[in-house]
N, C-alpha and C positions, 0 to 999 in steps of 0.2 A: 590226715596227718600233718602230711607232710606239707600240703597246700597251703594248710595253716601258720608252720611255719614260715616258710619261702615267703609267705605277705608278710609275715612278723619283720623278717629281716629286711626284705624290702623297705618296709615301712621303716626303721630304723635308721635304715642305710639313706632314704627321701629328708628324716627329718636330719637328720646328724649335717648331708649336704647344706640344708636351706639354712640353720641354725648358724655354719661356717661362712656361707655368704652374706648374709646377715650382719655378721659381726666384722666380716670384709670390708663390707660397705662401709660400716659405723667407721669401722679405724681408717678406712681411705676418708672420710669426710672430716674428720678431724685432727687427720693427716698435714703438719705445713709444710710446702716445701723447701729445699734445700736453698737457699739464700748465698748467691756468690756474687765476685765483682774480682776482674782481672783490671792489672794498673791503670788500663784506661778509659775503666768504667768511674773510677775512684773521682768523685767529684772536689775538688778543691772551693775553697773561701778564706774569707779573711773575715776574720771577725773583729768587732769594732777595738777591741782592748789588746789588740794587736796592732802595735803600730810601727813596729822594728820591720817586716817583713815576712813572718812569721805567717803560715797558714794552717789551717785546717782542715779536715772529712771526715765526715759520722760516717763510720764503717756500719755502725747497729746502733740504733737508741738514739737520744737526742741531748749531749751532754750539757744544753744549753737548756733544759726542760725536768731531768732530771730521771728515776728509775735508772735499771742498767742499760750504761753504755760503751761500744768501744770507738775510740777516735786516733787517727795519726792527728799527725801533726809536723810541719816540713818547717827547719831551720835552717834560713840565709848561711851562707860560709860568713862566719866577724861576729855573728848575733850573741849578744850573752844577756841573762834577765838578771837585775839584782837580788837580794836578797826577796824571800820571798814563804809566802806556806799556805797550804790547802787545807779546809774541814775536814776532809776527804784524804783515805791513803791513796798517793799517785802508784799506782801499778804502772807499768812501764818495760816494755822490750826495744832495743832500738834495733830497727830495720834496715837502716843503711847508713853508713857515715859510722864516725867517734861523738861521743857525748860525753858531755865532760860536766859532773855535780861537783859541789862541794857543801859543807855543810857551815853553817852559820848564820848570825843576823845581818854582818859585813862582806859584798863580794871579797874573794880573797884570793886571786891568782894561782897562789902556790897552793892553794887548800883544793883544786880542784881534781878528780880524780878519772880519770879515762875509760869509756865502758865502748869498747868497739859492737861494730854490727851483731848480732846475736846475743847481746845481755840483756840479761833479766836483774828491773831495779824496783825496789818499796822503798818508795818515800812515806812516814806513816803524817798520820792526819797532822796537820800543828810541828812540825820539825821545820826550822829554818834554814833554807837552801839556796841554791844560786847554781843558774845553767849557761855554759859557753858551747858553743860550733866553732872551736876553734881552727879547722883543719879542712873544713870542706861542708857544703851541706847535711843536714842531718835528718832523718825521717826517723820518726816515734812509733810506738801502738800506746796507744793509752788506754786502759777499760777502769770503770769505777761504777759507785751506783749512787745514786742523789744532781744535783746537779752543781756544776764545774766550777768553782767560784777560787781566785787568785787572791791570795789577802799580802802586797807589799810593805815590808819593814822599810826598805830602802827605797826614796824617790829618784 
């Protein structure tokens, strides 16, 4: 009787161990690796719609193709963008510098609000707004879903 109990216990231990290993291997194969970029690894480029010195970097996904994405935008000192809208919400974190944003259908410097590094801004889809980098270079992180596009109200 003792031998049967010992064998049964051994069989259960082996079964549990094998099941655990099979699950661990399955989880390992389905697990995605950590993705990380250090500042020197960020690849900046100039999309054709930026003609004022701004640059963009795809951090995750591709904002020009749609789906979920995270981009960075580098805006040189003195650059401003006239009133425009986006078909999707613009979710922004200021990484470096101070970003100025105003709401309205015409650029009006008196309506600009300063957002220093660390600020978080959500501009809802379709809201006319304008921006400036008055005090120096600005780096933003944008995230969204769907293909990024800008519709200028002012030309």
